[in-house]
DSSP file (Angstrom, degrees, kcal/mol; ACC not computed):
  #  RESIDUE AA STRUCTURE BP1 BP2  ACC     N-H-->O    O-->H-N    N-H-->O    O-->H-N    TCO  KAPPA ALPHA  PHI   PSI    X-CA   Y-CA   Z-CA
    1    1 A X              0   0    0      0, 0.0     0, 0.0     0, 0.0     0, 0.0   0.000 360.0 360.0 360.0 135.9  -56.1   18.6  -31.0
    2    2 A X    >   +     0   0    0      3,-0.0     3,-1.2     2,-0.0     5,-0.1   0.272 360.0 128.9-115.8  10.5  -53.7   16.8  -28.7
    3    3 A X  T 3  S+     0   0    0      1,-0.2     3,-0.1     3,-0.1     0, 0.0  -0.374  75.2  16.9 -65.4 147.1  -55.8   16.0  -25.7
    4    4 A X  T 3  S+     0   0    0      1,-0.2     2,-0.4    -2,-0.0    -1,-0.2   0.690 100.3 116.5  65.1  21.8  -55.8   12.4  -24.6
    5    5 A X    <   -     0   0    0     -3,-1.2     2,-1.1     5,-0.0    -1,-0.2  -0.964  65.9-134.5-118.8 138.2  -52.7   11.5  -26.6
    6    6 A X     >  -     0   0    0     -2,-0.4     4,-2.0     1,-0.2     5,-0.2  -0.781  20.6-169.5 -87.7  99.6  -49.4   10.5  -25.1
    7    7 A X  T  4>S+     0   0    0     -2,-1.1     5,-2.8     1,-0.2     4,-0.2   0.835  83.7  54.6 -64.5 -32.3  -47.1   12.7  -27.1
    8    8 A X  T >45S+     0   0    0      1,-0.2     3,-1.4     3,-0.2    -1,-0.2   0.941 109.6  46.8 -65.2 -45.2  -44.0   10.8  -25.9
    9    9 A X  T 345S+     0   0    0      1,-0.3    -2,-0.2     2,-0.1    -1,-0.2   0.835 110.4  53.2 -65.1 -31.9  -45.4    7.5  -27.1
   10   10 A X  T 3<5S-     0   0    0     -4,-2.0    -1,-0.3     1,-0.0    -2,-0.2   0.488 112.8-124.2 -79.2  -2.0  -46.3    9.1  -30.4
   11   11 A X  T < 5 -     0   0    0     -3,-1.4    -3,-0.2    -4,-0.2    -2,-0.1   0.876  41.7-177.3  58.7  41.0  -42.7   10.3  -30.7
   12   12 A X      < -     0   0    0     -5,-2.8     2,-0.3    -6,-0.1    -1,-0.2  -0.410   4.4-163.7 -66.4 146.0  -43.7   13.9  -31.0
   13   13 A X        -     0   0    0     -2,-0.1     2,-0.2     0, 0.0     3,-0.0  -0.953  20.1-114.1-133.5 150.0  -40.8   16.2  -31.6
   14   14 A X        -     0   0    0     -2,-0.3     2,-0.2     1,-0.1     3,-0.0  -0.531  45.2 -97.9 -74.4 150.3  -40.2   19.9  -31.3
   15   15 A X     >  -     0   0    0     -2,-0.2     4,-2.5     1,-0.1     3,-0.4  -0.535  35.9-122.5 -64.3 135.6  -39.4   21.7  -34.6
   16   16 A X  H  > S+     0   0    0      1,-0.2     4,-2.3     2,-0.2     5,-0.2   0.844 110.5  51.4 -54.1 -37.7  -35.6   22.0  -34.6
   17   17 A X  H  > S+     0   0    0      2,-0.2     4,-2.4     1,-0.2    -1,-0.2   0.915 111.1  47.3 -66.9 -41.7  -35.7   25.8  -34.9
   18   18 A X  H  > S+     0   0    0     -3,-0.4     4,-2.3     2,-0.2    -2,-0.2   0.907 112.6  49.4 -65.8 -41.1  -38.0   26.1  -32.0
   19   19 A X  H  X S+     0   0    0     -4,-2.5     4,-2.5     2,-0.2     5,-0.2   0.917 111.5  48.9 -63.8 -43.0  -35.9   23.8  -29.9
   20   20 A X  H  X S+     0   0    0     -4,-2.3     4,-1.8    -5,-0.2    -2,-0.2   0.911 111.6  49.2 -63.8 -43.0  -32.7   25.7  -30.8
   21   21 A X  H  X S+     0   0    0     -4,-2.4     4,-1.1     1,-0.2    -1,-0.2   0.900 112.3  49.2 -62.4 -40.3  -34.4   29.0  -29.9
   22   22 A X  H  < S+     0   0    0     -4,-2.3     3,-0.3     1,-0.2     6,-0.2   0.917 115.0  41.8 -65.9 -45.5  -35.6   27.6  -26.6
   23   23 A X  H  < S+     0   0    0     -4,-2.5    -1,-0.2     1,-0.2    -2,-0.2   0.731 107.0  63.1 -78.4 -20.6  -32.2   26.2  -25.5
   24   24 A X  H  < S+     0   0    0     -4,-1.8     2,-0.8    -5,-0.2    -1,-0.2   0.840 100.0  55.5 -71.1 -33.0  -30.3   29.2  -26.7
   25   25 A X    >X  -     0   0    0     -4,-1.1     3,-1.9    -3,-0.3     4,-0.5  -0.849  66.0-169.3-106.6  99.7  -32.0   31.6  -24.3
   26   26 A X  H >> S+     0   0    0     -2,-0.8     4,-2.8     1,-0.3     3,-0.9   0.771  82.9  69.0 -61.3 -25.4  -31.6   30.3  -20.7
   27   27 A X  H 34 S+     0   0    0      1,-0.2    -1,-0.3     2,-0.2    -2,-0.0   0.762  93.8  59.7 -65.0 -20.5  -34.1   32.9  -19.4
   28   28 A X  H <4 S+     0   0    0     -3,-1.9    -1,-0.2    -6,-0.2    -2,-0.2   0.795 121.3  20.0 -76.0 -27.8  -36.8   30.9  -21.2
   29   29 A X  H << S+     0   0    0     -3,-0.9    -2,-0.2    -4,-0.5     2,-0.2   0.582  96.8 100.8-121.5 -12.7  -36.2   27.7  -19.3
   30   30 A X  S  < S-     0   0    0     -4,-2.8     2,-0.0     1,-0.1     7,-0.0  -0.509  78.9-104.6 -75.8 145.0  -34.3   28.5  -16.1
   31   31 A X        -     0   0    0     -2,-0.2    -1,-0.1     1,-0.1    -2,-0.1  -0.341  21.0-162.8 -67.5 145.8  -36.5   28.6  -13.0
   32   32 A X        +     0   0    0     -3,-0.1     2,-0.4    -2,-0.0    -1,-0.1   0.343  54.1 119.5-106.9   1.7  -37.4   32.0  -11.5
   33   33 A X     >  -     0   0    0      1,-0.2     4,-2.5     2,-0.0     5,-0.2  -0.561  62.1-143.2 -69.7 122.0  -38.3   30.4   -8.2
   34   34 A X  H  > S+     0   0    0     -2,-0.4     4,-2.4     1,-0.2     5,-0.2   0.850  98.6  52.8 -58.5 -36.4  -36.0   32.0   -5.5
   35   35 A X  H  > S+     0   0    0      2,-0.2     4,-2.3     1,-0.2    -1,-0.2   0.923 111.9  44.6 -65.3 -43.6  -35.8   28.7   -3.6
   36   36 A X  H  > S+     0   0    0      2,-0.2     4,-2.5     1,-0.2    -2,-0.2   0.875 112.4  52.2 -68.9 -36.9  -34.7   26.8   -6.7
   37   37 A X  H  X S+     0   0    0     -4,-2.5     4,-2.4     2,-0.2    -2,-0.2   0.915 111.2  47.2 -63.9 -42.6  -32.3   29.5   -7.7
   38   38 A X  H  X S+     0   0    0     -4,-2.4     4,-2.5    -5,-0.2    -2,-0.2   0.902 111.9  50.6 -65.1 -40.6  -30.7   29.4   -4.2
   39   39 A X  H  X S+     0   0    0     -4,-2.3     4,-2.2     2,-0.2    -2,-0.2   0.909 111.0  48.4 -63.2 -42.4  -30.5   25.7   -4.3
   40   40 A X  H  X S+     0   0    0     -4,-2.5     4,-2.4     2,-0.2    -2,-0.2   0.899 111.1  50.6 -64.5 -40.9  -28.8   25.8   -7.7
   41   41 A X  H  X S+     0   0    0     -4,-2.4     4,-2.3     2,-0.2    -2,-0.2   0.917 110.7  49.1 -63.0 -43.2  -26.4   28.4   -6.5
   42   42 A X  H  X S+     0   0    0     -4,-2.5     4,-2.2     2,-0.2    -2,-0.2   0.888 110.4  51.1 -63.4 -39.2  -25.5   26.2   -3.4
   43   43 A X  H  X S+     0   0    0     -4,-2.2     4,-2.3     2,-0.2    -2,-0.2   0.916 110.1  49.0 -64.7 -43.1  -25.0   23.2   -5.7
   44   44 A X  H  X S+     0   0    0     -4,-2.4     4,-2.2     1,-0.2    -2,-0.2   0.899 111.4  49.8 -62.7 -40.3  -22.6   25.2   -7.9
   45   45 A X  H  X S+     0   0    0     -4,-2.3     4,-2.5     2,-0.2    -1,-0.2   0.875 108.8  53.0 -65.9 -37.1  -20.7   26.4   -4.9
   46   46 A X  H  X S+     0   0    0     -4,-2.2     4,-2.3     2,-0.2    -2,-0.2   0.920 110.7  46.3 -63.9 -43.8  -20.5   22.8   -3.6
   47   47 A X  H  X S+     0   0    0     -4,-2.3     4,-2.5     2,-0.2    -2,-0.2   0.872 112.1  51.2 -66.9 -36.2  -19.0   21.6   -6.9
   48   48 A X  H  X S+     0   0    0     -4,-2.2     4,-2.6     2,-0.2    -2,-0.2   0.910 109.8  50.4 -66.6 -40.5  -16.6   24.6   -6.9
   49   49 A X  H  X S+     0   0    0     -4,-2.5     4,-2.0     2,-0.2    -2,-0.2   0.929 112.1  47.4 -60.0 -46.4  -15.5   23.7   -3.4
   50   50 A X  H  X S+     0   0    0     -4,-2.3     4,-1.9     1,-0.2    -2,-0.2   0.900 113.1  47.7 -64.4 -41.2  -14.9   20.1   -4.4
   51   51 A X  H  X S+     0   0    0     -4,-2.5     4,-3.1     2,-0.2    -1,-0.2   0.896 109.1  53.5 -68.8 -38.0  -13.0   21.1   -7.5
   52   52 A X  H  X S+     0   0    0     -4,-2.6     4,-2.5     2,-0.2    -1,-0.2   0.889 107.1  53.4 -60.6 -38.1  -10.9   23.6   -5.5
   53   53 A X  H  X S+     0   0    0     -4,-2.0     4,-2.0     2,-0.2    -1,-0.2   0.922 111.9  44.2 -61.0 -45.1  -10.0   20.7   -3.2
   54   54 A X  H  X S+     0   0    0     -4,-1.9     4,-2.9     2,-0.2    -2,-0.2   0.913 112.0  52.8 -66.6 -43.0   -8.9   18.6   -6.1
   55   55 A X  H  X S+     0   0    0     -4,-3.1     4,-2.6     1,-0.2    -2,-0.2   0.905 109.8  48.5 -60.9 -42.1   -7.0   21.5   -7.7
   56   56 A X  H  X S+     0   0    0     -4,-2.5     4,-3.1     2,-0.2     5,-0.3   0.915 111.8  49.7 -63.6 -42.3   -5.1   22.0   -4.4
   57   57 A X  H  X>S+     0   0    0     -4,-2.0     4,-2.6     2,-0.2     5,-1.1   0.938 112.1  47.7 -61.7 -46.5   -4.3   18.3   -4.1
   58   58 A X  I  <>S+     0   0    0     -4,-2.9     5,-2.7     3,-0.2     4,-0.5   0.934 116.6  43.3 -60.9 -46.3   -3.0   18.2   -7.7
   59   59 A X  I  <>S+     0   0    0     -4,-2.6     5,-1.2    -5,-0.2    -2,-0.2   0.943 121.6  37.4 -66.4 -47.7   -0.9   21.3   -7.2
   60   60 A X  I  <5S+     0   0    0     -4,-3.1    -2,-0.2    -5,-0.2    -1,-0.2   0.789 132.8  20.4 -78.7 -28.2    0.5   20.4   -3.8
   61   61 A X  I  X5S+     0   0    0     -4,-2.6     6,-1.3    -5,-0.3     4,-1.0   0.838 129.2  33.8-108.9 -48.3    1.0   16.7   -4.2
   62   62 A X  I  ><S+     0   0    0     -5,-1.1     4,-0.7    -4,-0.5    67,-0.3   0.891 124.5  37.8 -83.3 -39.6    1.1   15.8   -7.9
   63   63 A X  I  4<S+     0   0    0     -5,-2.7    -3,-0.2    -6,-0.2    -4,-0.2   0.931 124.9  37.3 -78.0 -45.9    2.9   18.8   -9.4
   64   64 A X  H  4<S+     0   0    0     -5,-1.2    -2,-0.2    -6,-0.3    -3,-0.1   0.916 132.6  24.3 -74.4 -43.6    5.3   19.5   -6.6
   65   65 A X  H  < S-     0   0    0     -4,-1.0    -3,-0.2    -5,-0.1    -1,-0.2   0.451  98.3-125.7-104.8  -0.9    6.2   15.9   -5.5
   66   66 A X     <  +     0   0    0     -4,-0.7    -4,-0.2     1,-0.2    -3,-0.1   0.830  44.9 172.5  60.5  35.7    5.4   14.1   -8.8
   67   67 A X        -     0   0    0     -6,-1.3     2,-0.5    -9,-0.1    62,-0.3  -0.469  24.1-139.6 -71.6 147.4    3.0   11.7   -7.2
   68   68 A X        +     0   0    0     60,-0.1     2,-0.3    -2,-0.1    60,-0.2  -0.935  28.0 166.9-113.0 130.7    1.0    9.4   -9.5
   69   69 A X  E     -A  127   0A   0     58,-2.3    58,-3.6    -2,-0.5     2,-0.3  -0.845  34.2-105.7-133.5 170.8   -2.7    8.6   -8.8
   70   70 A X  E  >  -A  126   0A   0     -2,-0.3     4,-1.7    56,-0.2     3,-0.3  -0.677  25.7-122.5 -95.1 155.4   -5.6    7.1  -10.7
   71   71 A X  H  > S+     0   0    0     54,-2.2     4,-2.5    -2,-0.3     5,-0.2   0.858 114.1  59.3 -62.6 -35.0   -8.5    9.2  -12.0
   72   72 A X  H  > S+     0   0    0     53,-0.3     4,-2.1     1,-0.2    -1,-0.2   0.849 102.2  53.6 -64.8 -32.4  -10.8    7.1   -9.9
   73   73 A X  H  > S+     0   0    0     -3,-0.3     4,-2.3     2,-0.2    -1,-0.2   0.923 109.7  47.1 -65.1 -44.5   -8.9    8.2   -6.8
   74   74 A X  H  X S+     0   0    0     -4,-1.7     4,-2.3     1,-0.2    -2,-0.2   0.890 111.0  52.1 -63.8 -38.8   -9.4   11.9   -7.7
   75   75 A X  H  X S+     0   0    0     -4,-2.5     4,-2.8     2,-0.2    -1,-0.2   0.902 108.2  51.4 -63.3 -40.6  -13.1   11.2   -8.4
   76   76 A X  H  X S+     0   0    0     -4,-2.1     4,-2.2     1,-0.2    -2,-0.2   0.916 110.1  48.8 -62.5 -43.3  -13.4    9.6   -4.9
   77   77 A X  H  X S+     0   0    0     -4,-2.3     4,-2.1     2,-0.2    -1,-0.2   0.903 111.4  51.1 -61.3 -40.4  -11.8   12.7   -3.4
   78   78 A X  H  X S+     0   0    0     -4,-2.3     4,-2.2     2,-0.2    -2,-0.2   0.939 111.3  45.7 -62.6 -48.9  -14.2   14.9   -5.3
   79   79 A X  H  X S+     0   0    0     -4,-2.8     4,-2.1     1,-0.2    10,-0.3   0.848 111.2  53.3 -67.9 -32.2  -17.3   13.0   -4.2
   80   80 A X  H  X S+     0   0    0     -4,-2.2     4,-1.7     2,-0.2    -1,-0.2   0.893 108.6  49.9 -67.5 -38.2  -16.1   12.9   -0.6
   81   81 A X  H  X S+     0   0    0     -4,-2.1     4,-0.9     2,-0.2    -2,-0.2   0.887 109.4  51.7 -65.6 -37.9  -15.7   16.7   -0.8
   82   82 A X  H >X>S+     0   0    0     -4,-2.2     5,-1.8     1,-0.2     3,-0.8   0.905 105.8  55.3 -63.2 -40.2  -19.2   17.0   -2.2
   83   83 A X  H ><5S+     0   0    0     -4,-2.1     3,-1.2     1,-0.2     5,-0.2   0.899 103.0  56.3 -57.2 -40.8  -20.4   14.9    0.7
   84   84 A X  H 3<5S+     0   0    0     -4,-1.7    -1,-0.2     1,-0.3    -2,-0.2   0.767 104.8  52.6 -63.9 -25.5  -18.9   17.4    3.1
   85   85 A X  H <<5S-     0   0    0     -4,-0.9    -1,-0.3    -3,-0.8    -2,-0.2   0.566 117.9-109.7 -86.9  -8.8  -20.9   20.2    1.6
   86   86 A X  T <<5S+     0   0    0     -3,-1.2     2,-0.2    -4,-0.6    -3,-0.2   0.588  94.9 101.1  89.4  10.8  -24.2   18.4    2.0
   87   87 A X      < -     0   0    0     -5,-1.8    -3,-0.1   -45,-0.1    -4,-0.1  -0.579  56.4-171.8-123.8  68.0  -24.6   17.7   -1.7
   88   88 A X        +     0   0    0     -2,-0.2     2,-0.1    -5,-0.2    -8,-0.1  -0.292  14.0 171.6 -65.6 145.1  -23.6   14.1   -2.1
   89   89 A X    >   +     0   0    0    -10,-0.3     3,-1.5     1,-0.0    -7,-0.1  -0.576   7.6 170.7-152.5  82.0  -23.2   12.7   -5.7
   90   90 A X  T 3  S+     0   0    0      1,-0.3   -11,-0.1    -2,-0.1   -10,-0.1   0.616  78.6  62.0 -69.6 -11.6  -21.7    9.2   -5.7
   91   91 A X  T 3   +     0   0    0      2,-0.1    -1,-0.3   -12,-0.1     2,-0.1   0.227  68.4 137.2-100.7  14.2  -22.5    8.9   -9.3
   92   92 A X    <   -     0   0    0     -3,-1.5     2,-0.2   -17,-0.1   -13,-0.1  -0.432  57.4-119.3 -61.9 131.0  -20.3   11.8  -10.5
   93   93 A X     >  -     0   0    0     -2,-0.1     4,-1.4     1,-0.1     3,-0.5  -0.513   5.0-140.8 -82.1 137.6  -18.5   10.6  -13.6
   94   94 A X  H  > S+     0   0    0      1,-0.2     4,-2.7    -2,-0.2     5,-0.2   0.858 102.7  61.0 -59.9 -36.5  -14.7   10.5  -13.8
   95   95 A X  H  > S+     0   0    0      1,-0.2     4,-2.3     2,-0.2    -1,-0.2   0.855 101.4  52.6 -63.8 -34.3  -14.8   11.7  -17.3
   96   96 A X  H  > S+     0   0    0     -3,-0.5     4,-2.1     2,-0.2    -1,-0.2   0.909 110.8  47.2 -66.6 -41.0  -16.5   15.0  -16.2
   97   97 A X  H  X S+     0   0    0     -4,-1.4     4,-2.4     2,-0.2    -2,-0.2   0.912 110.7  52.3 -65.7 -41.6  -13.7   15.5  -13.6
   98   98 A X  H  X S+     0   0    0     -4,-2.7     4,-2.9     1,-0.2    -2,-0.2   0.925 109.7  48.9 -59.0 -45.1  -11.1   14.8  -16.2
   99   99 A X  H  X S+     0   0    0     -4,-2.3     4,-2.2     1,-0.2    -1,-0.2   0.891 109.7  51.9 -63.5 -39.3  -12.6   17.4  -18.6
  100  100 A X  H  X S+     0   0    0     -4,-2.1     4,-0.7     2,-0.2    -1,-0.2   0.919 113.1  44.8 -62.0 -42.9  -12.7   19.9  -15.8
  101  101 A X  H >< S+     0   0    0     -4,-2.4     3,-0.9     1,-0.2    -2,-0.2   0.937 113.8  48.7 -67.2 -46.6   -9.0   19.3  -15.0
  102  102 A X  H 3< S+     0   0    0     -4,-2.9    -1,-0.2     1,-0.2    -2,-0.2   0.843 114.0  46.8 -63.4 -33.6   -8.0   19.4  -18.7
  103  103 A X  H 3< S+     0   0    0     -4,-2.2    -1,-0.2    -5,-0.2     2,-0.2   0.533  84.7 111.5 -86.7  -6.8   -9.9   22.6  -19.3
  104  104 A X  S <X S-     0   0    0     -3,-0.9     4,-1.8    -4,-0.7     5,-0.3  -0.502  70.8-134.5 -68.9 132.8   -8.6   24.4  -16.2
  105  105 A X  T  4 S+     0   0    0     -2,-0.2     4,-0.2     1,-0.2    -1,-0.1   0.799  99.6  28.3 -62.8 -28.5   -6.2   27.2  -17.4
  106  106 A X  T  4 S+     0   0    0      2,-0.1     3,-0.4     3,-0.1     4,-0.3   0.863 125.6  40.2 -97.8 -45.2   -3.5   26.3  -14.8
  107  107 A X  T >> S+     0   0    0      1,-0.2     3,-1.5     2,-0.2     4,-1.3   0.807  96.8  76.1 -78.2 -30.1   -3.9   22.5  -14.2
  108  108 A X  T 3< S+     0   0    0     -4,-1.8    -1,-0.2     1,-0.3    -3,-0.1   0.812 102.0  39.6 -54.4 -35.3   -4.6   21.4  -17.8
  109  109 A X  T 34 S+     0   0    0     -3,-0.4    -1,-0.3    -5,-0.3    -2,-0.2   0.560 111.0  59.5 -91.1  -8.7   -1.0   21.8  -18.9
  110  110 A X  T <4 S+     0   0    0     -3,-1.5    20,-2.7    -4,-0.3    21,-0.4   0.647 102.2  49.5 -96.9 -16.1    0.6   20.4  -15.6
  111  111 A X  E  <  -B  129   0A   0     -4,-1.3     2,-0.4    18,-0.3    18,-0.2  -0.907  63.7-152.9-126.0 154.8   -1.0   16.9  -15.6
  112  112 A X  E     -B  128   0A   0     16,-2.9    16,-2.0    -2,-0.3     2,-0.5  -0.949   6.4-148.0-124.5 143.8   -1.3   14.1  -18.1
  113  113 A X  E     -B  127   0A   0     -2,-0.4     2,-0.4    14,-0.2    14,-0.2  -0.948  15.1-175.0-111.1 128.9   -3.9   11.4  -18.3
  114  114 A X  E     -B  126   0A   0     12,-2.4    12,-2.8    -2,-0.5     2,-0.4  -0.988  19.9-136.4-127.4 125.6   -2.9    8.0  -19.6
  115  115 A X  E     -B  125   0A   0     -2,-0.4     2,-0.6    10,-0.2    10,-0.2  -0.656  17.4-160.1 -80.9 129.0   -5.4    5.2  -20.2
  116  116 A X  E     -B  124   0A   0      8,-3.8     8,-2.2    -2,-0.4     2,-0.8  -0.952   3.3-157.2-112.6 118.7   -4.1    1.8  -19.0
  117  117 A X        -     0   0    0     -2,-0.6     2,-0.4     6,-0.2     6,-0.1  -0.852  12.5-166.1 -96.0 108.0   -5.8   -1.3  -20.5
  118  118 A X    >   -     0   0    0     -2,-0.8     3,-1.4     4,-0.2     2,-0.2  -0.782  29.4-104.6 -95.9 139.2   -5.3   -4.1  -18.1
  119  119 A X  T 3  S+     0   0    0     -2,-0.4     3,-0.1     1,-0.3    -1,-0.1  -0.399 100.4   0.4 -66.0 126.9   -6.0   -7.6  -19.3
  120  120 A X  T 3  S+     0   0    0      1,-0.3    -1,-0.3    -2,-0.2     2,-0.2   0.308 120.2  83.0  81.9 -10.5   -9.3   -9.0  -18.0
  121  121 A X  S <  S-     0   0    0     -3,-1.4    -1,-0.3     1,-0.1     2,-0.2  -0.681  89.7 -83.7-118.5 173.6  -10.1   -5.9  -16.0
  122  122 A X        -     0   0    0     -2,-0.2    -4,-0.2    -3,-0.1    -1,-0.1  -0.490  50.1-108.0 -72.6 145.9  -11.6   -2.5  -16.7
  123  123 A X        -     0   0    0     -2,-0.2     2,-0.3    -6,-0.1    -6,-0.2  -0.385  39.8-170.9 -68.9 155.2   -9.3    0.1  -18.2
  124  124 A X  E     - B   0 116A   0     -8,-2.2    -8,-3.8    -2,-0.1     2,-0.4  -0.924  18.9-116.0-142.2 167.8   -8.3    3.0  -15.9
  125  125 A X  E     - B   0 115A   0     -2,-0.3   -54,-2.2   -10,-0.2     2,-0.4  -0.905  13.9-150.5-111.5 133.1   -6.5    6.3  -16.1
  126  126 A X  E     -AB  70 114A   0    -12,-2.8   -12,-2.4    -2,-0.4     2,-0.5  -0.824  12.6-158.0 -92.3 140.4   -3.2    7.3  -14.5
  127  127 A X  E     +AB  69 113A   0    -58,-3.6   -58,-2.3    -2,-0.4     2,-0.3  -0.985  25.9 150.1-121.2 127.7   -2.9   10.9  -13.7
  128  128 A X  E     - B   0 112A   0    -16,-2.0   -16,-2.9    -2,-0.5   -60,-0.1  -0.951  50.1 -67.8-152.9 168.6    0.6   12.3  -13.3
  129  129 A X  E >   - B   0 111A   0    -67,-0.3     3,-1.6   -62,-0.3   -18,-0.3  -0.343  39.7-133.5 -61.0 135.1    2.8   15.4  -13.6
  130  130 A X  T 3  S+     0   0    0    -20,-2.7    -1,-0.1     1,-0.3   -19,-0.1   0.653  99.1  72.2 -67.5 -14.9    3.4   16.4  -17.2
  131  131 A X  T 3  S+     0   0    0    -21,-0.4     2,-0.3   -68,-0.1    -1,-0.3   0.611  90.0  69.2 -79.5  -9.8    7.1   16.7  -16.6
  132  132 A X  S <  S-     0   0    0     -3,-1.6     2,-0.1     1,-0.1    -4,-0.1  -0.764  86.8-112.9-105.4 156.8    7.6   12.9  -16.4
  133  133 A X     >  -     0   0    0     -2,-0.3     4,-1.9     1,-0.1     5,-0.1  -0.348  23.7-113.0 -82.4 164.8    7.3   10.5  -19.2
  134  134 A X  H  > S+     0   0    0      1,-0.2     4,-2.2     2,-0.2     5,-0.2   0.887 117.9  55.5 -63.4 -39.3    4.6    7.8  -19.5
  135  135 A X  H  > S+     0   0    0      1,-0.2     4,-1.7     2,-0.2    -1,-0.2   0.903 108.0  48.2 -60.8 -42.1    7.2    5.1  -19.1
  136  136 A X  H  4 S+     0   0    0      1,-0.2    -1,-0.2     2,-0.2    -2,-0.2   0.878 111.5  51.2 -65.9 -37.0    8.3    6.6  -15.8
  137  137 A X  H  < S+     0   0    0     -4,-1.9    -2,-0.2     1,-0.2    -1,-0.2   0.874 110.0  48.4 -67.5 -37.8    4.7    6.9  -14.6
  138  138 A X  H  <        0   0    0     -4,-2.2    -1,-0.2     1,-0.2    -2,-0.2   0.830 360.0 360.0 -74.4 -31.8    3.9    3.3  -15.4
  139  139 A X     <        0   0    0     -4,-1.7    -1,-0.2    -5,-0.2    -2,-0.2   0.504 360.0 360.0 -67.0 360.0    7.0    1.9  -13.6
């Protein structure tokens, strides 16, 4: 009997097979509530809108004119586009945006990410056209 026990405090765990079965089938854990489904759909559309905005910027500015920007600049553009959709997320991670760009079938091969370690400061990423070298990008 598990009444009156804090299972989290007891560090109770699901059996690995049960957990795998549960997470493998999204119909088991996704909401069936129409309002939540609509909200999730709107959120996905907002993120797609923001990514399309970034993809257009990369194609029109970085690929065509070989402009160099930081990943944090692209993240800022992404979060501003999300704000415009009514789904703000100021805590969206740069690494997630980088992965989306790298995994994009068209953009992934057209841009390069280079990590720059500056002394005493946080490292940052330069994003630039793949047709230029890292040395040209840094200069």
